[in-house]
N, C-alpha and C positions, 0 to 999 in steps of 0.2 A: 713480739720483740725477741731477738735471738740471744737473750741473756737470762740468767737465772733471776727469778723474782724473789726478793726478800720480803717486801711488804708493799702495800699500796693503800692510798688514802684519798677519798674524794676531797677536792679542795677547790673552792670557787668555781664549781661546775666542771672542773677538769679533774685530772688524776695525778697525784704525786706518788711516784714509784721509787723504790730503792732496789738496785740491782747488784749482782755480783757476777763476774765472769773470769775465766782464765785468760790472762794476757800473755800473748806470745812475745811481745816486746819487753815486758817487765820480767817475765818468767815466773810470775807468782799470781795468785788470785788478786783481783782489784775490785773495788766497789765504786759505785757512782749513783747519783740521784738524777731523776729525769721527771720533769713536770710536763705533761701533755695537756694543752688547754681544751676547753669544751669542744666537742665534735670529733675528738680523736685525731689521728695523723692526717686524715684528709682535710681537716680544717686548719692545719698548722700553716701560718703565713710566714714564719721565720723561726730560726733557732738561735738562741743566745747561749754561748758557753761562758760560764762564770767560774773563774779560778779563785779559790780562797787562799788565805794567808797562813803564816806560821802558826803551828800548833792546831790547825783546823783539819777537819775531815769533810767528806761529802755531805755531812749532816749540818754543818755550821751555818753556811749561807742559807741552805734550804729551810732551816727551822727558825732562823733569827731575822732574816732580812725582810720578810713579808712581801717578796717579789711576785708571788703567784697571783695576787689580786689583779695587779696591772697587766701581768702576762696573759691572764685569762681574758681580760678586756681587749687586748691587742691581738690575740690569737698567736702568741709567741710561746714556743716550747723552750724550756730551760734545762740545760745540761750542767750538772755540778759534779765534776770528777773529785776523787780523793786527791790529796796533795802529795802523797809519797807512797812508795811500797811499804807494806806492813807484814806482820806475821812472824812466826817462829824463826823463819830463815834469816830475818834481819835483826830481830830483837836481841840476839845474843852478841851482836857486834859491839865493840867498844863505843860508848857514846850514844847508842841507839835509844836508850831509855831516857836520855835527857830531854828537856821540854822541846827543843828544836835542833839539837846538835847533830845535823846530818842524818837523823833517823826519822822518827815519827813526826810528821808535819813539816818537813823542810825539803821537799823535792826540788824546789827552785825552777821547776819546769824546763830542765835541760837534760842532756845526756852526759852523765859523768864520764870522764876519761881516765880517772885515777882509781887504783885498787884501794879498798874492795868495792867501792861504790859503783864502778862501771858495770858490774855483773847485773844489778837490778835497777839502779837509778837511771832509768831511760825515759823520763817523763815526757820529754819533747817528742821522741819517736812514738811513745804510747799514745799521746794525744793526737798527733798529726797524721800518723800512719795507721792507727788502729781505732781508737775509741770514737773520735769525731767522725771519720768516714763511715763507721758502722752505724752510728746513730743517725747521721744524715740519710743513709740508705734506708734505714728502718722507717724514717719519717717522710721520706720522699722530698728532702730539702737539699738544694744545691748550695754551692759556695756563695752565690749572689744573694742568698737570703740567710746567710749565717754571719753572726757577729761574735766578737769576743770581748769580755770585760773581766775585771778582777780587782781585788782589794789587797793592798800591801804587797807581800810576796806574790800574790796572785795578780796584782796590778803590773808588777814587773813581768810576770809570765805573759799576760795579755799583750803588753806592749812589745815584748821581744818576739813572741811567736808571730804576731801580726806583721812585724817588720822583717822577720827572717823567712817568712813564707808568703811572698807576694801572690795575691789572688786567692788565698785560702779563706779570707774573710772580707766581707763587704763593709764592715763597720767596726769601730774600735772605741772603747772608753775604759776608764780606770778610776778607782777611788783610793786616795792616799797611797799611790804606788811607790815602790822603791824604784826611783827613776834613774839613779846613777850608782848601781851596786858596786862598781869598781872602786868607789871612794868611801863607802860607808861600812861600819863594822859588820853588820849582818852579811853584806855582800862579799866583803873581803874574806870572812871566815868560810862562807859557803864556796866561793870560787876557789880558794886555796885547797879546800878539801876535795871538791869535785873535779876541778880543772887543772889543779897543780899550781906551782909557784911562778910559772912563766906568765907574767901579766900581759904578754902580747896576745894570749888566747882569750883574755877576758872581754875586750870590747865587743866581740861577736855575740855576747849575751848581756850587753849593757844597753838599755833603751836609749839613753841620751847619745851614746856613741853611735849606735846603729842609725838613729835619726839623723845625726850630723853627717853621716856617710851617704845618705840618700841623694840621688841625682835630682830628684824633684819630689813634690808632695805625694806620698803614697796614699793618703786618704784625703783627697781634695774636698770632699764634703764635710770634713772636719772631725776632730777628735775631742771628746769631752773628758775632762779630768776634774774631780772635786777633791779639795783638800781642806781639812779642818785646821784652824789656826791655834786651837788649844791642844793639838796633837802632840803628845810628849816625845814622839819620835821625829817630829818635823825637821828640826835643825840638824840632828846627827845622822839620821838614817834615810830620809826620803828624797831630799834635793829636787823638789818640783821645778825650781828655777833653772836647773840644768836642762830638763826636758823643754821648758819654755824657751830657753835660749836656742836649743838645737832646732826646734820647730821654726822659730823665727828666721834662723839662718838659711833654711831651704824653702821657705814660703809655705810650710805646712800649717793650715788653719788649725788652731788649738783654742778651745774654750777652757781656760783654767780658772775655776771658780774657787775663791778662798772664802771660808766661812768662819766668822767670829764665833768663838765659844764651843765649837765642836771638836771632839777628841778623835781617837783612832778606832773606836769601837763600833759595834753594830747599831747603836742608837743613831750614829751618823749615817751609816750605810742605809738603814731603814728610812732616813729622812730624805735621801737623794735618789734612791733606787728607781722610783717611778720616772724621774727625768732621764735616767740612763736607758731604761726600756724604751721610752718614747724616742730618744736620740737614735737608737738602733732601728726601730720600726720605721721611722721617717726615711731612713736611707735604703731600706728594702722595699717598702710598700708605697711611700710617698704621702 
């Protein structure tokens, strides 16, 4: 692997690694986690990129979701990027030490256009031009065997990156995603800071708006979304019904599963993650 190795751990017969590298797109060191299933790169049947949510790091999904067991069974590699730039260069900025105030844990998987964020907050370019292609090359995996998924802010990222970059991913899913950020408090705050007050620029990073604008179904084999009905953020922040309506309007197959009693946290993610891995593997492997 052409990345600095921080640590590695045998896990379900595969290897869970944590890496650091200097990012040209971000202009700072970045960290990520990578699970390689049993047999090493030559045995990898596909790659799933999982984007985490607000306040998370590359460690959160990796350590809490329990995804490695099913990934090892399916021969799927897992790539878990960090969620935003970090380090001394950004921690001194106003608001950067708040729990998710445009600093630690709130990259929103886009390229900021407003100062001071535009200098380092280039998460879309980092993922699409740098990290994902480098990991694909290291594992020998092409786009036809690469999927993307995410949770909450990461679900927003998975949906928008998949729609903004046709052909980059063969499969798509999300867990409790921010589906219409242009209309929810989290999204309005982030978009105002990163993209500015001109709301005409916002739909280009809004999953429901992007889906509504598609000429046809971008993922004809279907998209999987899971949502807990006891999620305290459901009514005010997530708007799955907006994504559901947008998909219906263009004929995009969507399986939106609503689960009684489940909240927004990792107990929910751990409960449904095997289904997401199987959803992606079916579309690459059959």
